[in-house]
C-alpha positions in Angstrom: -58.4 45.9 -19.1 -55.5 48.1 -20.3 -52.1 47.3 -18.9 -51.7 50.9 -17.6 -54.3 50.6 -14.9 -53.7 54.1 -13.3 -54.2 56.0 -16.6 -57.4 54.1 -17.3 -58.7 55.0 -13.8 -57.9 58.7 -14.4 -59.9 58.6 -17.6 -62.8 56.9 -16.0 -63.0 59.6 -13.3 -63.0 62.3 -15.9 -65.6 60.5 -18.0 -67.9 59.9 -15.0 -67.6 63.6 -14.0 -68.4 64.7 -17.6 -71.3 62.2 -17.7 -72.7 63.7 -14.6 -72.5 67.2 -15.9 -74.1 66.1 -19.2 -77.0 64.5 -17.3 -77.5 67.7 -15.3 -77.5 69.8 -18.5 -80.1 67.4 -20.0 -82.4 68.0 -17.1 -82.4 71.7 -17.8 -82.2 71.6 -21.6 -82.9 68.4 -23.5 -81.3 69.6 -26.7 -78.1 70.8 -25.1 -78.0 67.7 -22.9 -78.4 65.4 -25.9 -75.5 67.1 -27.6 -73.5 66.8 -24.4 -74.2 63.1 -24.1 -73.2 62.5 -27.8 -70.0 64.4 -27.2 -69.3 62.3 -24.0 -69.9 59.1 -26.0 -67.4 60.2 -28.7 -64.8 61.1 -26.0 -65.4 57.7 -24.2 -64.8 55.8 -27.5 -61.7 57.8 -28.3 -60.3 57.2 -24.8 -60.9 53.4 -25.1 -59.2 53.3 -28.5 -56.2 55.2 -27.2 -55.8 52.8 -24.3 -56.0 49.8 -26.7 -53.5 51.4 -29.0 -51.1 52.1 -26.1 -51.4 48.5 -25.0 -50.6 47.1 -28.5 -47.5 49.3 -28.7 -46.4 48.2 -25.3 -46.7 44.6 -26.2 -44.7 45.2 -29.4 -42.0 46.9 -27.4 -41.8 44.0 -24.9 -41.7 41.4 -27.7 -38.9 43.3 -29.3 -36.9 43.2 -26.1 -37.5 39.5 -25.7 -36.4 38.8 -29.2 -33.2 40.8 -28.6 -32.5 39.0 -25.4 -33.1 35.6 -27.1 -30.8 36.6 -29.9 -28.1 37.6 -27.4 -28.6 34.4 -25.4 -28.4 32.2 -28.4 -25.4 34.1 -29.6 -23.7 33.7 -26.2 -24.5 30.0 -25.9 -23.3 29.4 -29.5 -20.1 31.4 -28.9 -19.3 30.0 -25.5 -15.6 28.8 -25.2 -17.1 25.6 -23.7 -18.6 23.0 -26.0 -22.2 22.0 -25.3 -23.9 18.9 -26.6 -27.5 17.7 -26.2 -27.5 14.0 -26.7 -30.2 11.3 -27.0 -30.0 8.1 -25.0 -28.8 6.1 -28.0 -25.8 8.4 -28.3 -26.9 10.5 -31.3 -26.4 14.2 -31.3 -29.5 16.4 -31.0 -27.8 19.8 -30.9 -24.4 21.3 -30.3 -22.9 24.8 -30.2 -20.2 26.2 -32.5 -17.4 25.3 -30.0 -17.8 21.6 -30.8 -16.9 22.5 -34.4 -13.7 24.2 -33.2 -12.8 21.2 -31.1 -13.2 18.9 -34.2 -11.0 21.0 -36.4 -13.7 23.0 -38.2 -16.0 20.1 -38.9 -19.5 20.6 -37.5 -21.3 17.3 -36.8 -24.8 17.0 -38.2 -27.8 16.4 -36.1 -28.3 12.7 -35.5 -24.5 11.9 -35.8 -23.3 9.4 -33.1 -21.1 11.2 -30.7 -18.7 8.1 -30.5 -18.0 8.6 -34.2 -15.9 11.7 -33.5 -15.1 11.1 -29.8 -14.7 7.3 -29.3 -13.9 7.5 -25.6 -16.9 9.7 -24.8 -19.0 8.1 -22.1 -22.8 8.1 -22.5 -24.3 4.8 -21.6 -22.3 4.4 -18.3 -23.4 7.8 -16.9 -26.8 8.2 -18.4 -29.3 9.8 -16.1 -26.7 11.0 -13.6 -25.0 14.3 -12.8 -21.2 14.5 -12.5 -18.0 14.8 -14.4 -15.2 12.8 -15.9 -12.2 13.2 -18.2 -11.2 11.6 -21.5 -8.4 12.0 -24.0 -8.5 12.0 -27.8 -5.8 12.6 -30.3 -3.4 14.1 -27.7 -6.0 16.4 -26.2 -7.5 16.1 -22.8 -11.2 17.0 -22.2 -13.1 17.6 -19.0 -16.8 16.7 -19.2 -19.7 17.8 -17.0 -23.0 16.0 -17.6 -26.5 16.9 -16.5 -30.0 15.6 -17.3 -32.3 17.8 -19.4 -36.0 18.1 -18.2 -38.3 17.0 -21.0 -42.0 16.4 -21.3 -43.1 12.7 -20.9 -43.9 12.4 -24.6 -40.4 13.4 -25.6 -37.3 11.1 -25.7 -34.9 11.7 -22.7 -32.0 14.0 -23.3 -28.7 14.8 -21.5 -26.5 17.9 -21.8 -22.8 17.6 -21.9 -20.5 20.5 -21.2 -17.0 19.8 -22.6 -13.8 21.9 -21.8 -10.5 21.4 -23.5 -8.0 21.3 -20.5 -5.0 20.1 -22.4 -2.9 23.0 -21.3 -3.9 22.4 -17.6 -3.2 18.7 -18.0 0.2 19.4 -19.5 1.0 21.8 -16.7 0.0 19.1 -14.1 2.2 16.6 -15.9 5.2 19.0 -16.0 4.7 19.8 -12.3 4.5 16.0 -11.5 7.6 15.3 -13.5 9.5 18.1 -11.8 8.8 16.8 -8.3 12.1 16.1 -6.4 13.1 12.6 -5.2 15.7 12.4 -2.4 17.8 9.2 -2.3 19.9 7.9 0.6 22.3 5.3 -0.9 24.5 3.0 1.3 26.7 0.0 0.8 24.9 -2.2 3.2 27.8 -4.7 3.6 30.6 -2.1 3.7 32.4 -3.6 6.7 32.2 -7.1 5.4 33.5 -6.4 1.9 36.3 -4.2 3.2 37.5 -6.7 5.8 40.9 -8.1 4.9 41.3 -5.8 1.9 44.4 -3.8 1.3 44.2 0.0 1.0 44.6 -0.3 -2.7 41.8 -2.9 -3.0 39.5 -0.8 -0.8 40.1 2.3 -3.0 39.5 0.2 -6.2 36.2 -1.2 -4.8 34.9 2.3 -3.8 36.0 3.7 -7.2 34.2 0.9 -9.0 31.0 1.5 -7.0 31.3 5.3 -7.6 31.8 4.8 -11.3 28.7 2.7 -11.6 26.6 5.1 -9.5 27.9 8.1 -11.4 27.0 6.5 -14.8 23.6 5.5 -13.5 22.9 9.0 -12.1 24.2 10.8 -15.1 22.0 8.7 -17.3 19.0 9.7 -15.3 20.0 13.4 -15.2 20.3 13.4 -11.4 22.7 14.8 -8.9 24.8 12.8 -6.4 27.4 13.4 -3.7 29.3 11.2 -1.3 28.7 12.0 2.3 31.0 9.3 3.8 32.7 6.1 2.9 30.0 3.9 1.3 27.2 6.5 1.8 25.8 8.8 -0.8 22.9 11.3 -1.2 21.3 11.9 -4.6 18.4 13.8 -6.1 16.2 13.0 -9.1 13.1 14.5 -10.6 10.0 12.4 -11.0 10.4 11.7 -14.6 13.8 10.2 -14.0 12.5 8.3 -11.1 9.8 6.8 -13.3 12.5 5.7 -15.7 14.5 4.1 -12.9 11.3 2.3 -11.7 10.6 1.0 -15.2 14.1 -0.5 -15.2 13.5 -1.9 -11.7 16.5 0.0 -10.4 19.0 -2.1 -12.4 21.8 -0.3 -10.5 21.4 -2.9 -7.8 22.4 -5.6 -10.3 25.2 -3.6 -11.8 26.8 -3.0 -8.4 26.3 -6.6 -7.3 28.7 -7.6 -10.1 31.5 -5.9 -8.2 33.2 -8.4 -5.9 36.2 -8.0 -3.5 39.3 -10.2 -3.6 37.5 -12.9 -1.5 34.6 -13.1 -4.0 32.1 -11.3 -1.8 29.7 -9.1 -3.9 29.0 -5.5 -3.1 25.3 -4.7 -2.4 23.4 -1.4 -2.2 20.4 -0.3 -0.2 18.5 2.8 -1.2 15.9 4.8 0.7 13.8 7.1 -1.4 11.3 9.8 -0.6 9.3 11.8 -3.2 8.4 15.4 -2.5 4.8 16.2 -2.2 3.6 18.7 0.4 6.1 17.9 3.1 9.0 20.2 4.3 12.6 19.5 3.3 13.2 18.2 6.9 10.3 15.7 6.6 11.5 14.7 3.1 14.9 13.8 4.5 13.4 11.9 7.5 11.2 9.9 5.2 14.2 8.9 3.0 16.2 8.0 6.0 13.3 5.9 7.3 13.0 4.1 4.0 16.8 3.3 4.1 16.4 1.8 7.5 13.5 -0.3 6.2 15.5 -1.5 3.3 18.4 -2.4 5.6 16.1 -4.1 8.0 14.8 -6.3 5.2 18.3 -7.6 4.5 19.6 -4.9 2.1 20.3 -5.1 -1.6 17.0 -3.3 -2.3 15.2 0.0 -2.8 12.4 1.1 -0.5 10.3 4.0 -1.7 6.9 5.5 -0.9 4.7 6.7 -3.8 1.1 7.7 -3.3 1.1 6.4 0.3 2.1 2.9 -0.7 5.6 1.5 0.0 7.2 -0.3 -2.8 10.3 -2.5 -2.8 12.7 -3.4 -5.6 15.6 -5.9 -5.5 16.2 -8.0 -2.5 17.8 -10.8 -4.5 21.0 -11.2 -2.6 21.2 -13.2 0.5 21.9 -11.3 3.7 25.6 -11.6 4.6 26.5 -13.0 7.9 28.6 -10.7 10.0 31.7 -12.2 11.3 31.9 -10.2 14.5 29.5 -10.0 17.4 30.1 -6.4 18.3 26.5 -5.5 17.7 25.3 -8.5 19.7 27.4 -7.4 22.7 26.2 -3.8 22.5 22.5 -4.9 22.2 23.0 -7.4 25.1 24.3 -4.6 27.4 21.5 -2.3 26.3 18.9 -4.9 26.9 20.3 -5.7 30.4 20.1 -1.9 31.3 16.4 -1.8 30.1 15.5 -4.9 32.0 17.1 -3.7 35.2 14.9 -0.6 35.0 11.7 -2.6 34.6 9.6 -3.9 37.5 7.9 -6.6 35.4 8.7 -8.2 32.1 6.5 -9.8 29.4 7.8 -11.8 26.5 5.6 -12.4 23.4 6.0 -13.8 19.9 3.7 -14.3 17.0 0.4 -16.2 17.4 0.5 -19.9 16.6 4.0 -20.1 18.0 6.6 -22.4 16.6 9.8 -23.8 18.2 11.9 -20.8 17.2 9.4 -18.4 18.7 9.1 -20.5 21.9 12.8 -21.0 22.2 13.6 -17.3 21.9 10.9 -16.4 24.5 12.4 -18.9 26.9 15.9 -17.4 26.4 14.6 -13.9 27.1 12.8 -15.2 30.2 16.1 -16.8 31.3 17.7 -13.3 31.2 14.8 -11.8 33.2 15.1 -14.5 35.9 18.8 -14.0 36.2 18.1 -10.3 37.1 15.4 -11.5 39.6 12.6 -9.8 37.6 9.0 -11.2 37.5 8.6 -12.5 33.9 5.7 -14.0 31.9 5.6 -15.5 28.4 2.4 -14.6 26.6 1.2 -17.6 24.5 -1.6 -17.5 22.0 -4.6 -19.9 22.2 -3.5 -21.7 19.0 -0.1 -23.3 19.4 -0.5 -27.0 18.9 2.9 -27.3 17.2 4.8 -26.8 20.5 2.6 -28.9 22.7 5.3 -31.4 23.5 8.0 -29.0 24.7 5.3 -26.8 26.4 4.1 -29.8 28.4 7.7 -30.6 29.5 8.4 -27.1 30.7 5.0 -26.8 32.5 5.8 -29.9 34.5 8.9 -28.3 35.9 8.0 -26.4 39.1 10.7 -23.9 38.4 8.5 -22.5 35.6 5.3 -22.2 37.6 3.4 -19.0 36.6 5.7 -18.4 33.6 3.1 -18.9 30.9 -0.1 -16.7 30.5 -2.8 -16.4 27.9 -4.0 -13.1 26.4 -7.2 -13.4 28.4 -5.3 -13.9 31.7 -3.8 -10.4 31.6 -6.6 -8.1 32.8 -4.2 -5.2 33.4 -0.5 -4.5 33.7 0.0 -3.5 37.4 3.5 -2.0 37.0 4.0 1.4 35.4 7.5 0.4 34.3 6.7 -2.9 32.7 8.7 -4.1 29.7 7.5 -6.1 26.7 10.0 -8.0 24.6 8.7 -9.1 21.2 10.6 -12.1 19.7 10.5 -13.7 16.2 8.0 -11.1 14.9 7.6 -7.4 14.5 4.2 -7.0 12.7 1.7 -5.9 15.4 -1.4 -7.8 14.1 0.3 -11.2 14.1 1.4 -11.1 17.7 -0.1 -13.3 20.4 -1.7 -10.3 22.1 -1.5 -7.1 20.1 -3.3 -5.1 22.8 -0.2 -5.3 25.0 1.5 -3.0 22.6 -0.9 -0.2 23.7 -0.8 -1.1 27.4 3.0 -1.4 27.8 5.0 1.7 26.7 8.5 0.1 26.9 9.0 -2.4 24.0 12.0 -4.3 22.7 12.0 -6.1 19.3 14.2 -9.1 18.6 13.7 -10.7 15.2 15.5 -12.3 12.2 12.8 -11.7 9.6 13.0 -9.1 6.9 11.6 -5.9 8.1 8.0 -5.1 7.0 6.5 -1.7 6.4 4.0 -2.5 9.3 6.2 -2.3 12.3 5.8 -2.1 16.1 5.5 1.6 16.9 8.2 3.5 19.0 10.3 0.5 20.3 13.0 1.3 22.8 15.4 -1.2 21.2 15.3 -3.0 17.9 17.6 -5.9 17.1 16.9 -7.3 13.6 19.5 -9.5 11.9 18.2 -11.0 8.7 21.4 -12.9 8.2 20.8 -14.8 11.3 19.3 -18.3 11.0 16.7 -17.9 13.7 15.5 -15.7 16.6 16.8 -18.4 18.9 20.3 -17.9 17.5 20.0 -14.1 18.2 18.8 -14.7 21.7 21.5 -17.2 22.4 24.2 -14.7 21.3 22.6 -12.1 23.7 22.8 -14.7 26.5 26.6 -15.0 25.8 27.1 -11.3 26.5 24.3 -10.7 29.0 26.5 -11.2 32.0 28.1 -13.9 34.2 24.9 -14.2 36.3 22.9 -15.8 33.5 22.9 -19.6 33.5 20.4 -21.3 31.1 18.8 -24.4 32.4 18.7 -27.7 30.5 15.2 -26.9 29.4 16.1 -23.3 28.4 19.0 -24.6 26.3 16.9 -27.4 24.7 14.1 -25.0 23.8 16.6 -22.6 22.1 18.4 -25.5 20.4 15.1 -26.8 19.0 14.4 -23.4 17.6 17.7 -23.3 15.8 17.2 -26.9 14.5 13.8 -26.1 13.1 14.6 -22.9 11.3 17.9 -24.3 9.8 16.3 -27.6 8.8 18.7 -29.5 11.1 21.6 -27.1 10.1 21.1 -27.6 6.4 19.6 -24.2 5.4 20.8 -20.8 6.4 23.3 -22.0 9.0 26.5 -20.0 9.3 29.5 -19.9 11.5 27.8 -18.1 14.2 24.9 -20.6 14.1 27.2 -23.4 15.0 28.9 -21.2 17.7 25.4 -20.7 19.2 24.7 -24.4 19.0 27.9 -25.2 20.7 27.1 -22.7 23.5 23.7 -24.4 24.0 25.2 -27.9 24.0 27.6 -26.8 26.8 24.6 -25.4 28.7 22.9 -28.8 28.5 20.8 -28.8 25.3 19.8 -32.4 24.6 19.8 -33.2 20.8 18.1 -36.6 21.5 15.3 -34.9 23.3 15.0 -32.4 20.4 14.8 -35.2 17.9 12.1 -36.9 20.0 10.1 -33.6 19.9 10.0 -33.7 16.1 8.8 -37.2 15.7 5.5 -37.5 14.0 2.7 -40.0 14.5 1.2 -42.3 12.0 -1.7 -40.0 11.0 0.7 -37.1 10.4 3.0 -39.2 8.3 0.1 -40.3 6.1 -1.2 -36.8 5.8 2.3 -35.6 4.8 2.5 -38.3 2.1 -0.9 -37.3 0.8 0.0 -33.7 0.7 3.2 -34.5 -1.3 1.2 -36.7 -3.7 -1.3 -34.0 -4.7 1.4 -31.4 -5.5 1.5 -30.0 -9.0 4.7 -29.1 -10.9 4.8 -25.9 -13.1 7.5 -24.8 -15.6 10.3 -22.8 -14.1 10.9 -25.0 -11.0 7.6 -24.3 -9.1 5.7 -26.9 -7.1 2.3 -26.0 -5.5 0.3 -28.2 -3.3 -2.7 -27.9 -1.1 -4.2 -29.4 2.1 -7.9 -28.8 1.9 -8.7 -30.7 5.1 -8.6 -29.0 8.5 -5.9 -30.9 10.3 -4.8 -30.2 13.9 -1.2 -29.8 12.8 -1.9 -28.7 9.2 0.7 -25.9 9.4 3.5 -28.3 10.4 2.5 -30.7 7.6 2.4 -27.9 5.0 5.8 -26.7 6.1 7.3 -30.2 6.0 5.8 -30.9 2.6 7.2 -27.6 1.2 10.6 -28.4 2.6 10.5 -31.9 1.2 9.6 -30.8 -2.3 12.7 -28.7 -2.5 14.6 -32.0 -2.7 13.0 -32.7 -6.1 15.5 -32.1 -8.9 14.9 -28.9 -10.8 12.6 -27.4 -8.1 13.5 -23.9 -7.0 10.3 -22.9 -5.1 7.6 -24.9 -3.3 4.4 -23.5 -1.9 1.6 -25.2 0.0 -1.8 -23.7 0.9 -3.7 -25.3 3.8 -6.9 -24.7 5.7 -6.8 -23.2 9.1 -9.7 -22.9 11.6 -12.5 -20.6 10.5 -12.3 -19.1 7.1 -8.5 -18.6 7.2 -6.2 -20.1 4.6 -2.5 -20.5 5.4 0.4 -20.4 2.9 3.8 -21.9 3.5 6.5 -21.1 1.0 10.1 -22.4 0.6 12.9 -21.6 -1.8 16.3 -23.1 -2.6 17.8 -19.6 -2.4 17.5 -18.7 -6.1 14.0 -17.1 -5.6 12.8 -14.7 -2.9 9.6 -16.2 -1.6 9.2 -13.3 0.9 8.3 -11.0 -2.0 5.5 -13.3 -3.0 4.2 -13.8 0.5 4.1 -10.0 1.0 1.6 -9.8 -1.8 -0.7 -11.9 0.4 -0.1 -9.8 3.6 2.7 -12.1 5.0 6.4 -12.1 5.1 9.4 -14.0 6.3 12.8 -14.8 4.8 14.0 -15.1 1.2 14.1 -18.9 1.7 11.3 -19.4 4.2 8.1 -17.3 4.2 4.4 -17.6 4.9 1.1 -15.8 5.0 -2.5 -16.1 6.1 -5.5 -15.0 4.0 -9.0 -14.6 5.6 -12.3 -14.8 3.9 -11.1 -16.3 0.6 -11.7 -20.0 -0.5 -8.7 -22.2 -0.5 -9.0 -23.0 -4.2 -9.0 -19.2 -5.0 -5.9 -18.6 -2.9 -4.2 -21.5 -4.6 -4.9 -20.1 -8.0 -3.7 -16.6 -6.9 -0.5 -18.2 -5.5 0.2 -20.0 -8.7 -0.4 -16.9 -10.8 1.8 -14.7 -8.6 4.6 -17.2 -8.3 4.8 -18.0 -12.0 4.8 -14.3 -12.8 7.7 -13.7 -10.3 9.7 -16.6 -11.7 9.2 -15.4 -15.3 10.2 -11.9 -14.4 13.3 -13.0 -12.5 14.4 -15.3 -15.3 13.9 -12.6 -17.9 15.8 -10.1 -15.8 18.7 -12.4 -15.1 18.8 -13.1 -18.8 19.1 -9.4 -19.6 21.7 -9.0 -16.9 23.8 -11.9 -18.2 23.5 -10.5 -21.7 25.3 -7.3 -20.5 22.3 -5.0 -20.6 
């Protein structure tokens, strides 16, 4: 059947009409009819041949078009500015276009050449049979690869197509854009009042000049801009490339400034809050930098706090927090706390779960303030606090404290709309005795002596964090001094506070300053009983044996590190681990002691101690914990004790090595 169906139909109509006329003529005259039929047969044969010839020419025309299109397509694919490779599963090249030759500097790879021979970082095996994209670099060029599977018959080997684009210019542009991002720095002398106290005007000027010279030299070396905004406060700007350089040097400006001392030998320390520009406004950039400065100061100062990629990083924090010689802040906070309490109808006091003596003592002190104002008060205790059983039993036997203690499950709802929650000896929400209270009580006050963590109670009315203080009990005792004449701590209140100070200072041997002894003297005058406190800390035979066993299985590592473990679940395992860690610091040459111990469930506790040369808080933060430079801890869930111990050893040894190397460079005058 010819392709041009309408033309063939027309011919058939004509032929049929002519055949009919020839048959009619044959009826009248056989000779003439025969001639007509022969003529009709010739015409029919001619028409058939013409249709066949037209069909052949049409096919040749179509094939010509197809060949031209194929040539154009092959030319376009071969000349695409994107390299195309068809690769076998074993990594050998099946076919590639001309752009691959240009990417390889004019050398066209032969069929069967392994792709890894000219692009070693090219991924084939890892992504075989999948669709997606990835990037790789080779000889200073950056390539973006899209990969797809190629449909093949079952009898053929499987193939994949790779589409490769050279995006080196785009990558360079991104890198230049990243390097040009602005970093805003708030710089502050975090012990300005202390270093300037007792200095002459000339000495003050010399100190500030020395600090300014170090900062100017550091900033000029980085190519940044800095201006002083007040005494001891500066604002500076860097680009991202300079910031990366400062990070690589671990902000050695902290060490340089720390070498500056006043006439009394007190070193100058810096705190820096840094925010890196991304998509925020300039106002938000400034607020973030200010928040990071507050975080650095809340952690004790002498450090840098910055946020990159949504993760807060800290540098420094080697210097001990300096004890303030005046109690101006304590007096101001005491008056503010009294005003807040007077406006509350009901007061709740809460510390961290598994309360210790310092947490319990601070809570008792705050409850004493509330009772002095005639406010209903409750101390929220967690379900796991075996360490304070003795003093808790003593307080509960006193009728004056009936209804004071509640458990998280006992608080169905807070009846008062103006209730107040005072958080003591902690500020991280998830470690509190009852974190749900943070959402149910809008008015919150935080009193703590630990270095401030990134994870902090949200929107507190009042924050009182003094990392130089020995304990939360010391802070609360000072607040009691200035709370008002109506407050009168009872013998049990004073004893609870005194026990908290004794525990955290290791019987006034660690971290005790002038104000610590002033607080202890105030508590003694209020009726604190040291004999009773000593009786609280007496251990039974089983505990003594367990402590000796824990010390015996400790392992010493080079650099002054001792690590021990308590694999058995003991009722007072946390206390034993803390005592063992404290005891190991008495070993000659030991600078850091860490114990890991098993807690109920699949939780492993870590107790870390330091002589002051190392900051164990930095190590514990890596395990989700925190604390002080000398005393810190953490809890790890879902990881075996042996694994936690290995991770602790690795982290601690790396920290000691880094600190020793850094101190060596500093001493060498780097």
